SEKEMAR-544818 format. One line per 10 residues: number of its first residue (from 1); for each residue x, y, z of C-alpha. Coordinates in nm, 2 decimals. Layout:
BEGIN
NUM	X/Y/Z ~ ...
END
This chain:
BEGIN
1	-1.79/5.43/-1.71 ~ -2.08/5.51/-1.49 ~ -2.38/5.65/-1.68 ~ -2.43/5.92/-1.41 ~ -2.10/6.09/-1.52 ~ -2.22/6.08/-1.88 ~ -2.55/6.23/-1.79 ~ -2.41/6.51/-1.57 ~ -2.14/6.62/-1.82 ~ -2.38/6.61/-2.12
11	-2.66/6.80/-1.95 ~ -2.41/7.06/-1.81 ~ -2.27/7.12/-2.16 ~ -2.61/7.17/-2.32 ~ -2.74/7.40/-2.04 ~ -2.42/7.60/-2.06 ~ -2.47/7.63/-2.44 ~ -2.81/7.78/-2.39 ~ -2.71/8.02/-2.12 ~ -2.39/8.14/-2.28
21	-2.35/8.06/-2.65 ~ -2.71/8.12/-2.75 ~ -2.69/8.46/-2.57 ~ -2.39/8.55/-2.79 ~ -2.57/8.44/-3.10 ~ -2.89/8.64/-3.01 ~ -2.70/8.96/-2.93 ~ -2.40/8.97/-3.16 ~ -2.48/8.75/-3.46 ~ -2.86/8.75/-3.52
31	-2.92/9.07/-3.32 ~ -3.27/8.98/-3.22 ~ -3.50/9.28/-3.17 ~ -3.81/9.26/-2.95 ~ -3.95/9.57/-3.13 ~ -3.94/9.40/-3.47 ~ -4.30/9.33/-3.60 ~ -4.31/8.95/-3.66 ~ -4.51/8.78/-3.94 ~ -4.76/8.64/-3.68
41	-4.87/9.00/-3.61 ~ -4.82/9.15/-3.96 ~ -5.00/8.86/-4.14 ~ -5.22/8.72/-3.87 ~ -5.49/8.50/-4.01 ~ -5.59/8.27/-3.72 ~ -5.49/7.96/-3.92 ~ -5.11/7.96/-3.99 ~ -5.01/8.30/-3.87 ~ -5.10/8.31/-3.50
51	-4.91/8.50/-3.23 ~ -4.82/8.24/-2.97 ~ -4.70/8.23/-2.61 ~ -4.33/8.13/-2.64 ~ -4.37/7.83/-2.40 ~ -4.66/7.69/-2.61 ~ -4.47/7.76/-2.93 ~ -4.16/7.59/-2.79 ~ -4.37/7.28/-2.72 ~ -4.51/7.28/-3.07
61	-4.17/7.35/-3.23 ~ -3.97/7.11/-3.02 ~ -4.20/6.81/-3.06 ~ -4.25/6.88/-3.43 ~ -3.87/6.86/-3.49 ~ -3.80/6.58/-3.24 ~ -4.00/6.28/-3.36 ~ -3.84/5.94/-3.34 ~ -3.52/6.05/-3.52 ~ -3.32/6.17/-3.21
71	-3.40/5.83/-3.06 ~ -3.33/5.61/-3.36 ~ -3.01/5.78/-3.48 ~ -2.81/5.77/-3.15 ~ -2.96/5.43/-3.07 ~ -2.82/5.29/-3.39 ~ -2.49/5.49/-3.38 ~ -2.38/5.35/-3.04 ~ -2.27/5.04/-3.24 ~ -1.94/5.23/-3.30
81	-1.92/5.30/-2.93 ~ -2.08/5.54/-2.68 ~ -1.80/5.80/-2.68 ~ -1.82/5.91/-3.05 ~ -2.20/5.93/-3.02 ~ -2.18/6.13/-2.70 ~ -1.93/6.38/-2.84 ~ -2.13/6.45/-3.15 ~ -2.46/6.48/-2.97 ~ -2.33/6.73/-2.71
91	-2.10/6.94/-2.93 ~ -2.33/6.92/-3.22 ~ -2.63/7.04/-3.01 ~ -2.43/7.33/-2.86 ~ -2.24/7.46/-3.17 ~ -2.44/7.33/-3.47 ~ -2.81/7.25/-3.40 ~ -2.89/7.54/-3.17 ~ -2.73/7.80/-3.40 ~ -2.89/7.64/-3.70
101	-3.25/7.63/-3.56 ~ -3.23/7.98/-3.41 ~ -3.09/8.11/-3.73 ~ -3.36/7.95/-3.95 ~ -3.63/8.11/-3.73 ~ -3.46/8.45/-3.75 ~ -3.41/8.43/-4.13 ~ -3.78/8.34/-4.19 ~ -3.92/8.60/-3.94 ~ -3.71/8.86/-4.12
111	-3.87/8.75/-4.45 ~ -4.24/8.75/-4.36 ~ -4.24/8.39/-4.25 ~ -4.12/8.25/-4.59 ~ -4.00/7.89/-4.60 ~ -3.64/7.79/-4.65 ~ -3.72/7.69/-5.01 ~ -3.85/8.04/-5.08 ~ -3.56/8.21/-4.91 ~ -3.32/8.01/-5.12
121	-3.45/8.19/-5.43 ~ -3.37/8.53/-5.29 ~ -3.04/8.45/-5.12 ~ -2.89/8.17/-5.34 ~ -3.07/8.21/-5.68 ~ -3.37/8.09/-5.87 ~ -3.19/7.78/-6.02 ~ -3.06/7.67/-5.69 ~ -3.40/7.72/-5.52 ~ -3.57/7.48/-5.76
131	-3.32/7.21/-5.68 ~ -3.36/7.31/-5.31 ~ -3.73/7.22/-5.35 ~ -3.64/6.87/-5.48 ~ -3.42/6.81/-5.17 ~ -3.69/6.94/-4.94 ~ -3.97/6.73/-5.10 ~ -3.77/6.41/-5.09 ~ -3.67/6.47/-4.72 ~ -4.03/6.53/-4.62
141	-4.14/6.22/-4.82 ~ -3.89/6.01/-4.63 ~ -4.00/6.15/-4.29 ~ -4.37/6.11/-4.35 ~ -4.36/5.76/-4.50 ~ -4.10/5.62/-4.26 ~ -4.25/5.77/-3.95 ~ -4.59/5.62/-4.04 ~ -4.43/5.28/-4.05 ~ -4.24/5.33/-3.73
151	-4.55/5.45/-3.54 ~ -4.76/5.16/-3.68 ~ -4.49/4.92/-3.57 ~ -4.49/5.06/-3.22 ~ -4.87/5.05/-3.19 ~ -4.86/4.68/-3.28 ~ -4.55/4.58/-3.08 ~ -4.66/4.79/-2.77 ~ -5.04/4.77/-2.76 ~ -5.05/4.95/-2.43
161	-4.95/5.27/-2.61 ~ -5.27/5.27/-2.83 ~ -5.50/5.43/-2.57 ~ -5.27/5.72/-2.47 ~ -5.17/5.78/-2.83 ~ -5.52/5.85/-2.96 ~ -5.66/5.98/-2.63 ~ -5.39/6.25/-2.63 ~ -5.57/6.40/-2.93 ~ -5.89/6.46/-2.73
171	-5.69/6.61/-2.44 ~ -5.51/6.84/-2.69 ~ -5.83/6.97/-2.85 ~ -5.98/7.04/-2.50 ~ -5.65/7.22/-2.40 ~ -5.67/7.43/-2.71 ~ -6.02/7.54/-2.63 ~ -5.92/7.61/-2.26 ~ -5.63/7.83/-2.37 ~ -5.77/8.02/-2.66
181	-6.15/8.03/-2.60 ~ -6.19/8.00/-2.22 ~ -5.86/8.19/-2.15 ~ -5.75/7.96/-1.87 ~ -5.41/8.03/-1.72 ~ -5.13/7.83/-1.87 ~ -5.00/7.67/-1.55 ~ -5.35/7.54/-1.47 ~ -5.40/7.40/-1.82 ~ -5.05/7.25/-1.81
191	-5.11/7.06/-1.48 ~ -5.45/6.93/-1.60 ~ -5.32/6.83/-1.94 ~ -5.02/6.64/-1.81 ~ -5.23/6.47/-1.54 ~ -5.48/6.36/-1.81 ~ -5.21/6.24/-2.04 ~ -5.05/6.02/-1.77 ~ -5.39/5.90/-1.66 ~ -5.43/5.77/-2.02
201	-5.09/5.61/-2.00 ~ -5.20/5.42/-1.68 ~ -5.52/5.33/-1.85 ~ -5.34/5.21/-2.16 ~ -5.11/4.99/-1.95 ~ -5.42/4.81/-1.81 ~ -5.61/4.81/-2.14 ~ -5.38/4.71/-2.43 ~ -5.54/4.73/-2.77 ~ -5.44/4.43/-2.99
211	-5.59/4.43/-3.34 ~ -5.69/4.11/-3.51 ~ -5.47/3.96/-3.78 ~ -5.70/4.12/-4.04 ~ -5.88/4.46/-4.01 ~ -6.10/4.54/-4.32 ~ -5.88/4.31/-4.51 ~ -5.56/4.48/-4.40 ~ -5.28/4.38/-4.17 ~ -5.27/4.57/-3.83
221	-4.96/4.76/-3.95 ~ -5.13/4.86/-4.28 ~ -5.45/4.96/-4.10 ~ -5.26/5.19/-3.85 ~ -5.06/5.34/-4.14 ~ -5.38/5.44/-4.33 ~ -5.54/5.58/-4.01 ~ -5.23/5.78/-3.93 ~ -5.22/5.94/-4.28 ~ -5.59/6.03/-4.25
231	-5.53/6.19/-3.91 ~ -5.22/6.37/-4.04 ~ -5.41/6.51/-4.34 ~ -5.69/6.64/-4.12 ~ -5.46/6.78/-3.85 ~ -5.24/6.95/-4.11 ~ -5.54/7.16/-4.25 ~ -5.68/7.27/-3.91 ~ -5.59/7.60/-3.76 ~ -5.27/7.55/-3.56
241	-5.42/7.65/-3.23 ~ -5.70/7.38/-3.25 ~ -5.48/7.07/-3.23 ~ -5.11/7.11/-3.33 ~ -5.01/7.38/-3.08 ~ -5.18/7.24/-2.76 ~ -5.09/6.88/-2.85 ~ -4.73/6.96/-2.91 ~ -4.71/7.17/-2.59 ~ -4.84/6.89/-2.37
251	-4.62/6.64/-2.55 ~ -4.32/6.87/-2.48 ~ -4.40/6.87/-2.11 ~ -4.46/6.49/-2.12 ~ -4.11/6.45/-2.28 ~ -3.94/6.64/-2.00 ~ -4.13/6.44/-1.74 ~ -4.02/6.12/-1.93 ~ -3.66/6.24/-1.94 ~ -3.68/6.34/-1.57
261	-3.79/5.98/-1.49 ~ -3.50/5.85/-1.70 ~ -3.23/6.08/-1.57 ~ -3.37/6.06/-1.22 ~ -3.34/5.68/-1.24 ~ -2.98/5.72/-1.36 ~ -2.91/5.94/-1.06 ~ -3.06/5.69/-0.82 ~ -2.96/5.36/-0.98 ~ -2.63/5.47/-1.14
271	-2.61/5.19/-1.39 ~ -2.27/5.11/-1.55 ~ -2.24/5.15/-1.92 ~ -2.18/4.80/-2.06 ~ -2.11/4.90/-2.42 ~ -1.75/4.99/-2.52 ~ -1.65/5.35/-2.56 ~ -1.50/5.26/-2.90 ~ -1.63/4.94/-3.04 ~ -1.33/4.75/-3.20
281	-1.55/4.45/-3.28 ~ -1.83/4.60/-3.49 ~ -2.05/4.33/-3.66 ~ -1.96/4.24/-4.02 ~ -2.11/4.48/-4.27 ~ -2.11/4.78/-4.04 ~ -1.99/5.08/-4.24 ~ -1.70/5.30/-4.12 ~ -1.76/5.55/-3.85 ~ -1.64/5.84/-4.07
291	-1.86/5.98/-4.22 ~ -2.16/5.76/-4.13 ~ -2.17/5.85/-3.76 ~ -2.26/6.21/-3.84 ~ -2.54/6.13/-4.08 ~ -2.68/5.84/-3.87 ~ -2.72/6.05/-3.56 ~ -2.85/6.34/-3.78 ~ -3.14/6.49/-3.57 ~ -2.96/6.42/-3.25
301	-2.70/6.69/-3.34 ~ -2.80/6.90/-3.64 ~ -3.09/6.84/-3.87 ~ -3.21/7.01/-4.19 ~ -3.56/6.91/-4.11 ~ -3.55/7.16/-3.82 ~ -3.49/7.44/-4.06 ~ -3.79/7.34/-4.26 ~ -4.01/7.34/-3.95 ~ -3.86/7.66/-3.82
311	-3.94/7.85/-4.14 ~ -4.25/7.65/-4.24 ~ -4.46/7.68/-3.92 ~ -4.28/7.81/-3.62 ~ -4.17/8.15/-3.77 ~ -4.54/8.22/-3.85 ~ -4.63/8.18/-3.48 ~ -4.34/8.37/-3.31 ~ -4.49/8.65/-3.10 ~ -4.16/8.84/-3.05
321	-3.84/8.80/-3.24 ~ -3.65/8.76/-2.91 ~ -3.86/8.45/-2.84 ~ -3.66/8.28/-3.11 ~ -3.37/8.21/-2.87 ~ -3.59/8.01/-2.64 ~ -3.80/7.84/-2.91 ~ -3.52/7.77/-3.15 ~ -3.20/7.71/-2.95 ~ -3.37/7.56/-2.64
331	-3.58/7.35/-2.87 ~ -3.25/7.20/-3.00 ~ -3.13/7.15/-2.65 ~ -3.44/6.95/-2.57 ~ -3.37/6.73/-2.87 ~ -3.01/6.69/-2.76 ~ -3.12/6.58/-2.41 ~ -3.35/6.32/-2.57 ~ -3.06/6.20/-2.79 ~ -2.83/6.18/-2.48
341	-3.10/5.99/-2.30 ~ -3.12/5.74/-2.59 ~ -2.74/5.69/-2.57 ~ -2.76/5.61/-2.20 ~ -3.07/5.39/-2.23 ~ -2.91/5.18/-2.51 ~ -2.57/5.14/-2.35 ~ -2.65/5.12/-1.98 ~ -2.99/4.95/-2.00 ~ -2.84/4.60/-2.04
351	-2.71/4.37/-1.77 ~ -2.39/4.27/-1.95 ~ -2.18/4.34/-2.26 ~ -2.30/4.00/-2.40 ~ -2.66/4.11/-2.37 ~ -2.58/4.44/-2.55 ~ -2.39/4.26/-2.83 ~ -2.68/4.02/-2.88 ~ -2.90/4.32/-2.96 ~ -2.64/4.50/-3.16
361	-2.55/4.20/-3.38 ~ -2.58/4.39/-3.70 ~ -2.58/4.75/-3.82 ~ -2.92/4.93/-3.79 ~ -3.02/4.70/-3.51 ~ -3.13/4.85/-3.18 ~ -3.32/5.17/-3.26 ~ -3.65/5.25/-3.08 ~ -3.69/4.90/-2.93 ~ -3.35/4.92/-2.76
371	-3.43/5.26/-2.62 ~ -3.77/5.15/-2.49 ~ -3.64/4.82/-2.34 ~ -3.31/4.97/-2.20 ~ -3.47/5.28/-2.07 ~ -3.76/5.09/-1.92 ~ -3.51/4.87/-1.74 ~ -3.33/5.17/-1.59 ~ -3.65/5.33/-1.48 ~ -3.77/5.01/-1.32
381	-3.45/4.96/-1.13 ~ -3.41/5.33/-1.04 ~ -3.77/5.42/-0.94 ~ -3.93/5.08/-0.90 ~ -4.19/5.15/-1.16 ~ -4.30/4.82/-1.31 ~ -4.11/4.73/-1.63 ~ -4.43/4.71/-1.84 ~ -4.55/5.06/-1.73 ~ -4.19/5.20/-1.78
391	-4.19/5.06/-2.13 ~ -4.54/5.21/-2.20 ~ -4.43/5.55/-2.08 ~ -4.12/5.55/-2.32 ~ -4.31/5.39/-2.61 ~ -4.59/5.64/-2.58 ~ -4.33/5.92/-2.57 ~ -4.18/5.79/-2.89 ~ -4.51/5.74/-3.07 ~ -4.64/6.09/-2.98
401	-4.33/6.25/-3.09 ~ -4.32/6.07/-3.42 ~ -4.69/6.15/-3.47 ~ -4.63/6.53/-3.41 ~ -4.35/6.52/-3.66 ~ -4.56/6.33/-3.91 ~ -4.86/6.57/-3.92 ~ -4.63/6.87/-3.92 ~ -4.44/6.70/-4.21 ~ -4.76/6.66/-4.41
411	-4.84/7.03/-4.35 ~ -4.49/7.13/-4.47 ~ -4.50/6.90/-4.77 ~ -4.83/7.05/-4.87 ~ -4.65/7.39/-4.86 ~ -4.37/7.25/-5.08 ~ -4.62/7.10/-5.33 ~ -4.79/7.45/-5.35 ~ -4.45/7.61/-5.41 ~ -4.37/7.36/-5.69
421	-4.71/7.43/-5.84 ~ -4.63/7.80/-5.85 ~ -4.29/7.73/-6.02 ~ -4.47/7.54/-6.30 ~ -4.75/7.79/-6.32 ~ -5.03/7.58/-6.14 ~ -5.21/7.73/-5.84 ~ -5.30/7.45/-5.59 ~ -5.54/7.49/-5.31 ~ -5.50/7.34/-4.96
431	-5.72/7.04/-5.02 ~ -5.57/6.95/-5.36 ~ -5.21/6.99/-5.24 ~ -5.28/6.78/-4.93 ~ -5.44/6.51/-5.15 ~ -5.13/6.50/-5.37 ~ -4.91/6.46/-5.06 ~ -5.13/6.17/-4.93 ~ -5.12/5.99/-5.27 ~ -4.74/6.02/-5.30
441	-4.67/5.91/-4.94 ~ -4.92/5.62/-4.95 ~ -4.79/5.51/-5.29 ~ -4.43/5.49/-5.15 ~ -4.54/5.33/-4.82 ~ -4.73/5.05/-5.00 ~ -4.50/5.02/-5.30 ~ -4.33/4.71/-5.16 ~ -4.64/4.53/-5.05 ~ -4.96/4.55/-4.84
451	-4.76/4.55/-4.51 ~ -4.65/4.91/-4.57 ~ -4.28/4.83/-4.56 ~ -4.22/5.04/-4.87 ~ -4.22/5.34/-4.63 ~ -3.87/5.24/-4.53 ~ -3.74/5.19/-4.89 ~ -3.57/5.53/-4.92 ~ -3.50/5.58/-4.54 ~ -3.13/5.49/-4.59
461	-3.09/5.82/-4.76 ~ -3.26/6.02/-4.48 ~ -2.94/6.10/-4.29 ~ -2.74/6.23/-4.58 ~ -3.04/6.42/-4.73 ~ -3.12/6.57/-4.39 ~ -2.76/6.69/-4.34 ~ -2.74/6.83/-4.70 ~ -3.06/7.03/-4.61 ~ -2.89/7.16/-4.29
471	-2.58/7.27/-4.49 ~ -2.79/7.45/-4.74 ~ -2.99/7.63/-4.47 ~ -2.66/7.74/-4.31 ~ -2.55/7.87/-4.66 ~ -2.86/8.10/-4.66 ~ -2.77/8.23/-4.31 ~ -2.41/8.29/-4.41 ~ -2.52/8.50/-4.71 ~ -2.77/8.70/-4.50
481	-2.51/8.77/-4.23 ~ -2.23/8.85/-4.48 ~ -2.45/9.11/-4.65 ~ -2.49/9.27/-4.31 ~ -2.12/9.24/-4.22 ~ -2.20/9.05/-3.91 ~ -1.99/8.77/-3.75 ~ -2.01/8.48/-4.00 ~ -1.75/8.24/-3.86 ~ -2.01/8.07/-3.62
491	-2.20/7.97/-3.93 ~ -1.91/7.91/-4.18 ~ -1.73/7.64/-3.98 ~ -2.04/7.42/-3.93 ~ -2.14/7.49/-4.29 ~ -1.82/7.36/-4.44 ~ -1.81/7.06/-4.20 ~ -2.17/6.96/-4.26 ~ -2.16/6.99/-4.64 ~ -1.83/6.80/-4.66
501	-1.96/6.52/-4.44 ~ -2.29/6.50/-4.63 ~ -2.14/6.49/-4.98 ~ -1.88/6.24/-4.86 ~ -2.15/6.01/-4.72 ~ -2.36/6.04/-5.04 ~ -2.06/5.92/-5.24 ~ -1.99/5.63/-4.99 ~ -2.35/5.52/-5.01 ~ -2.35/5.55/-5.39
511	-2.08/5.27/-5.40 ~ -2.29/5.06/-5.16 ~ -2.60/5.09/-5.37 ~ -2.41/4.99/-5.68 ~ -2.27/4.68/-5.51 ~ -2.62/4.59/-5.39 ~ -2.78/4.65/-5.72 ~ -3.03/4.89/-5.54 ~ -3.13/5.10/-5.84 ~ -3.40/5.30/-5.67
521	-3.17/5.43/-5.40 ~ -2.89/5.47/-5.66 ~ -3.10/5.70/-5.88 ~ -3.22/5.90/-5.58 ~ -2.87/5.92/-5.44 ~ -2.75/6.06/-5.78 ~ -3.03/6.31/-5.79 ~ -2.96/6.44/-5.44 ~ -2.59/6.45/-5.51 ~ -2.63/6.65/-5.82
531	-2.87/6.89/-5.65 ~ -2.64/6.93/-5.35 ~ -2.33/7.00/-5.56 ~ -2.52/7.24/-5.78 ~ -2.66/7.43/-5.48 ~ -2.32/7.43/-5.31 ~ -2.17/7.60/-5.62 ~ -2.46/7.85/-5.63 ~ -2.41/7.92/-5.26 ~ -2.04/7.98/-5.31
541	-2.12/8.23/-5.59 ~ -2.38/8.40/-5.37 ~ -2.14/8.42/-5.07 ~ -1.88/8.58/-5.30 ~ -2.14/8.84/-5.43 ~ -2.24/8.92/-5.07 ~ -1.88/8.97/-4.97 ~ -1.82/9.23/-5.24 ~ -2.16/9.40/-5.22 ~ -2.25/9.72/-5.03
551	-2.33/9.63/-4.67 ~ -2.70/9.61/-4.59 ~ -2.85/9.81/-4.29 ~ -2.98/9.63/-3.99 ~ -3.33/9.77/-4.01 ~ -3.64/9.61/-4.16 ~ -3.49/9.58/-4.51 ~ -3.57/9.21/-4.54 ~ -3.94/9.26/-4.47 ~ -3.96/9.56/-4.70
561	-3.79/9.38/-4.98 ~ -4.01/9.08/-4.96 ~ -4.32/9.30/-4.93 ~ -4.22/9.47/-5.26 ~ -4.16/9.14/-5.43 ~ -4.47/8.96/-5.30 ~ -4.54/8.73/-5.00 ~ -4.48/8.36/-4.97 ~ -4.70/8.09/-5.11 ~ -4.80/7.96/-4.77
END
């Protein structure tokens, strides 16, 4: 199979999904209304609630949800063959992820920007919402700790990415000032920002930063992890327009340029896919394709983390409700294109099948390194860009995305900590809640030693926890739509599939943890499984109530109801 065919078919499916299916969802299912007063206007505070240009918000939303996961998941999942990964990424993006992300934005906007955790209390029930918070907290803990380890590893293994990674923060702050204070036009700012970012990439390729074996008594990995958490803590407390929005917007443009380089190289070079379509000779110890394929790819198809971001930050910045289609659905398409690029890079970026099998010699091999090396090889052969610079471009892209997800994750986890505090009757301020998040994340990250490897201890549960979260978000959407007597089938089919796959995967993993004697993951798996089953039962009861209740009008009833009952913690 030629990789060009895969690229053309995959891109065409996702663009068609945006042009056709998202239009159906916006008009018939969610009924987006440009006249609806969004929380960014109603509750505008200049910090979290900020009306934002849809293109800037798309960049912030997309890069926050993307991170390294849509690279890592597909890059690992191709061990079962490229065809199952391709089908799940494309169909999952069109019919699952776009609908889920758009829906989470709509649901939060219709409820004064409340988080998914808060929405669960209203639409699922108080008991289910508390268990919901447990799942959300664990999911964000996994993301923040693991991404810190991944980024630190990339900064050490690819020292040419250090200068553009940290230099991008300076560029972002200047862009924020240019947009909001100096009122420069967005196209001008975009061109200058992208030029500055790629100038930093060229500079970084010439000036790699290699840390000594010991920095302040820490290993290079541990030093970068601590610096990353300090940065994330500061970034998460700043007004969104100062750093997060402009940095994410430029990162979004940078991603599409990176993907254009990759897909353009595929068009010119047309490398053959050397990996098998279905791998009949998977390495020993590789789990079965069903259900692990779906939870391994996770963010490349549908992700519960997206619902947390949509309701946690993006809904508070949406200028018009109709912008949700571009921000939410097209944001999912962007992530799908990244996942598709990861599949192509990790299956067509090798000279021979033997070279590919050498990298994929065991389950969980490959990942970001296979994407950077394979993609760099394709860009080198397609466009003639030196291999080192090609790898730097892709490594910087991966690092910047992971960093945007990490600081957004810290911000969201702070919201969750504040919600948990409210449940137990303790009012937590921003600084105290952020400090709690840092202590918990750093404790996990360094729990297995000074190298920070503890950050990956609970990562094996990320895929299943993430998909459970997606299923529970879909349950909230189903209840809302059923109350309004709107089409609910586009949500119910993905809802049943995702919850079945997630619970099935948790049970499969449970057996593996018992066999390995991994008691930490065993206990967490049981906690997540109990919470998931409990909330599924609560969701079924809520759906049954909604089916028999009087239909709700399509007006501003959600906002009015929330206003009467109090606003969100955030």
